[in-house]
N, CA, C and O atoms as CSV, one atom per row, in Angstrom:
chain,resi,resn,atom,element,x,y,z
A,1,UNK,N,N,-25.408,-27.759,-19.336
A,1,UNK,CA,C,-24.419,-27.951,-19.972
A,1,UNK,C,C,-23.053,-27.408,-19.044
A,1,UNK,O,O,-22.103,-28.145,-18.783
A,2,UNK,N,N,-23.156,-26.021,-18.621
A,2,UNK,CA,C,-22.194,-25.418,-17.948
A,2,UNK,C,C,-21.900,-25.843,-16.812
A,2,UNK,O,O,-20.775,-25.676,-16.342
A,3,UNK,N,N,-23.070,-26.601,-16.039
A,3,UNK,CA,C,-22.946,-27.339,-14.715
A,3,UNK,C,C,-21.872,-28.430,-14.794
A,3,UNK,O,O,-20.994,-28.508,-13.935
A,4,UNK,N,N,-21.967,-29.428,-16.030
A,4,UNK,CA,C,-21.301,-30.507,-16.250
A,4,UNK,C,C,-19.905,-30.166,-16.207
A,4,UNK,O,O,-19.101,-30.789,-15.514
A,5,UNK,N,N,-19.597,-29.172,-16.947
A,5,UNK,CA,C,-18.259,-28.735,-17.479
A,5,UNK,C,C,-17.480,-28.293,-15.859
A,5,UNK,O,O,-16.352,-28.686,-15.562
A,6,UNK,N,N,-18.184,-27.577,-15.112
A,6,UNK,CA,C,-17.554,-27.156,-14.065
A,6,UNK,C,C,-17.388,-28.575,-13.073
A,6,UNK,O,O,-16.471,-28.714,-12.264
A,7,UNK,N,N,-18.505,-29.613,-13.326
A,7,UNK,CA,C,-18.071,-30.800,-12.410
A,7,UNK,C,C,-16.952,-31.339,-13.246
A,7,UNK,O,O,-15.955,-31.359,-12.525
A,8,UNK,N,N,-16.661,-31.797,-14.479
A,8,UNK,CA,C,-15.456,-31.974,-14.705
A,8,UNK,C,C,-14.451,-31.473,-14.409
A,8,UNK,O,O,-13.595,-32.214,-13.927
A,9,UNK,N,N,-14.176,-30.177,-14.556
A,9,UNK,CA,C,-13.072,-29.444,-14.312
A,9,UNK,C,C,-12.984,-29.872,-12.373
A,9,UNK,O,O,-11.843,-29.873,-11.910
A,10,UNK,N,N,-13.524,-30.023,-11.919
A,10,UNK,CA,C,-13.432,-30.057,-10.317
A,10,UNK,C,C,-12.825,-31.504,-10.010
A,10,UNK,O,O,-11.956,-31.646,-9.150
A,11,UNK,N,N,-13.402,-32.718,-10.865
A,11,UNK,CA,C,-12.898,-33.796,-10.844
A,11,UNK,C,C,-11.308,-33.754,-11.589
A,11,UNK,O,O,-10.530,-34.603,-11.153
A,12,UNK,N,N,-10.958,-33.141,-12.309
A,12,UNK,CA,C,-9.623,-33.105,-12.938
A,12,UNK,C,C,-8.533,-32.469,-11.926
A,12,UNK,O,O,-7.368,-32.839,-11.779
A,13,UNK,N,N,-9.155,-31.504,-11.322
A,13,UNK,CA,C,-8.251,-30.192,-10.570
A,13,UNK,C,C,-8.064,-30.929,-9.151
A,13,UNK,O,O,-6.971,-31.113,-8.617
A,14,UNK,N,N,-9.258,-31.305,-8.652
A,14,UNK,CA,C,-9.259,-31.502,-7.063
A,14,UNK,C,C,-7.938,-32.471,-6.579
A,14,UNK,O,O,-7.202,-32.204,-5.629
A,15,UNK,N,N,-7.832,-33.575,-7.402
A,15,UNK,CA,C,-6.629,-34.581,-6.762
A,15,UNK,C,C,-5.500,-33.765,-6.555
A,15,UNK,O,O,-5.018,-33.600,-5.434
A,16,UNK,N,N,-4.915,-33.085,-7.897
A,16,UNK,CA,C,-3.824,-32.386,-7.737
A,16,UNK,C,C,-3.752,-31.253,-7.010
A,16,UNK,O,O,-2.697,-30.969,-6.443
A,17,UNK,N,N,-4.899,-30.416,-6.918
A,17,UNK,CA,C,-4.608,-29.413,-5.749
A,17,UNK,C,C,-4.353,-29.987,-4.285
A,17,UNK,O,O,-3.460,-29.505,-3.588
A,18,UNK,N,N,-5.160,-31.030,-3.839
A,18,UNK,CA,C,-4.790,-31.778,-2.586
A,18,UNK,C,C,-3.530,-32.315,-2.438
A,18,UNK,O,O,-2.996,-32.387,-1.331
A,19,UNK,N,N,-2.923,-32.757,-3.610
A,19,UNK,CA,C,-1.582,-33.124,-3.864
A,19,UNK,C,C,-0.696,-32.105,-3.280
A,19,UNK,O,O,-0.112,-32.323,-2.219
A,20,UNK,N,N,-0.576,-31.049,-3.901
A,20,UNK,CA,C,-0.018,-29.719,-3.621
A,20,UNK,C,C,-0.042,-29.389,-2.120
A,20,UNK,O,O,0.909,-29.127,-1.384
A,21,UNK,N,N,-1.663,-29.481,-1.773
A,21,UNK,CA,C,-1.521,-29.011,-0.356
A,21,UNK,C,C,-0.867,-29.767,0.617
A,21,UNK,O,O,-0.295,-29.190,1.542
A,22,UNK,N,N,-0.879,-31.111,0.521
A,22,UNK,CA,C,-0.105,-32.183,1.047
A,22,UNK,C,C,1.402,-32.001,1.073
A,22,UNK,O,O,2.164,-32.059,2.038
A,23,UNK,N,N,1.681,-31.744,-0.336
A,23,UNK,CA,C,3.321,-31.119,-0.150
A,23,UNK,C,C,3.566,-30.168,0.608
A,23,UNK,O,O,4.473,-30.228,1.437
A,24,UNK,N,N,2.670,-28.954,0.426
A,24,UNK,CA,C,3.122,-27.877,1.284
A,24,UNK,C,C,3.105,-28.116,2.962
A,24,UNK,O,O,3.816,-27.560,3.799
A,25,UNK,N,N,2.168,-29.022,3.144
A,25,UNK,CA,C,1.996,-28.910,4.676
A,25,UNK,C,C,3.029,-30.147,5.121
A,25,UNK,O,O,3.534,-30.217,6.242
A,26,UNK,N,N,3.190,-30.833,4.356
A,26,UNK,CA,C,4.565,-31.829,4.457
A,26,UNK,C,C,6.150,-31.188,4.921
A,26,UNK,O,O,6.953,-31.468,5.811
A,27,UNK,N,N,6.099,-30.055,3.658
A,27,UNK,CA,C,7.219,-29.197,3.744
A,27,UNK,C,C,7.248,-28.405,5.093
A,27,UNK,O,O,8.271,-28.338,5.774
A,28,UNK,N,N,6.012,-27.782,5.455
A,28,UNK,CA,C,5.854,-27.053,6.827
A,28,UNK,C,C,6.164,-27.871,7.653
A,28,UNK,O,O,7.051,-27.365,8.340
A,29,UNK,N,N,5.914,-28.968,8.022
A,29,UNK,CA,C,6.371,-30.080,9.288
A,29,UNK,C,C,7.585,-30.069,9.206
A,29,UNK,O,O,8.192,-29.529,10.131
A,30,UNK,N,N,8.356,-30.659,8.076
A,30,UNK,CA,C,9.529,-30.651,8.095
A,30,UNK,C,C,10.536,-29.149,8.540
A,30,UNK,O,O,11.533,-29.216,9.259
A,31,UNK,N,N,10.132,-28.179,8.079
A,31,UNK,CA,C,10.938,-26.950,8.466
A,31,UNK,C,C,10.533,-26.791,10.207
A,31,UNK,O,O,11.388,-26.472,11.033
A,32,UNK,N,N,9.578,-26.980,10.446
A,32,UNK,CA,C,9.173,-26.951,11.860
A,32,UNK,C,C,10.340,-27.716,12.936
A,32,UNK,O,O,11.019,-27.301,13.876
A,33,UNK,N,N,10.146,-29.260,12.148
A,33,UNK,CA,C,11.302,-29.802,12.803
A,33,UNK,C,C,12.688,-29.348,12.930
A,33,UNK,O,O,13.325,-29.327,13.983
A,34,UNK,N,N,13.164,-28.937,11.614
A,34,UNK,CA,C,14.509,-28.526,11.683
A,34,UNK,C,C,14.760,-27.070,12.490
A,34,UNK,O,O,15.897,-26.690,12.770
A,35,UNK,N,N,13.761,-26.438,12.769
A,35,UNK,CA,C,13.983,-25.149,13.522
A,35,UNK,C,C,13.926,-25.485,14.983
A,35,UNK,O,O,14.625,-24.825,15.752
A,36,UNK,N,N,13.018,-26.630,15.530
A,36,UNK,CA,C,13.127,-27.216,17.042
A,36,UNK,C,C,14.440,-27.683,17.171
A,36,UNK,O,O,14.988,-27.361,18.226
A,37,UNK,N,N,15.089,-28.349,16.390
A,37,UNK,CA,C,16.033,-29.111,16.326
A,37,UNK,C,C,17.441,-28.222,16.417
A,37,UNK,O,O,18.477,-28.757,16.813
A,38,UNK,N,N,17.395,-26.840,16.024
A,38,UNK,CA,C,18.105,-25.831,15.998
A,38,UNK,C,C,17.975,-24.979,17.206
A,38,UNK,O,O,18.829,-24.277,17.748
A,39,UNK,N,N,16.476,-25.224,17.582
A,39,UNK,CA,C,16.733,-24.100,19.019
A,39,UNK,C,C,16.921,-25.016,20.049
A,39,UNK,O,O,16.886,-24.538,21.183
A,40,UNK,N,N,17.112,-26.227,19.939
A,40,UNK,CA,C,17.855,-27.367,21.268
A,40,UNK,C,C,19.220,-26.852,21.718
A,40,UNK,O,O,19.857,-27.462,22.577
């Protein structure tokens, strides 16, 4: 029973977690671009 609950929670949380990580990565790349642009 406990394992079923854990599986359900992972199914619920994984997409949001990946979305948040994706947004953080995208923001990081944008910051990198802006810093390089300022360095020139």
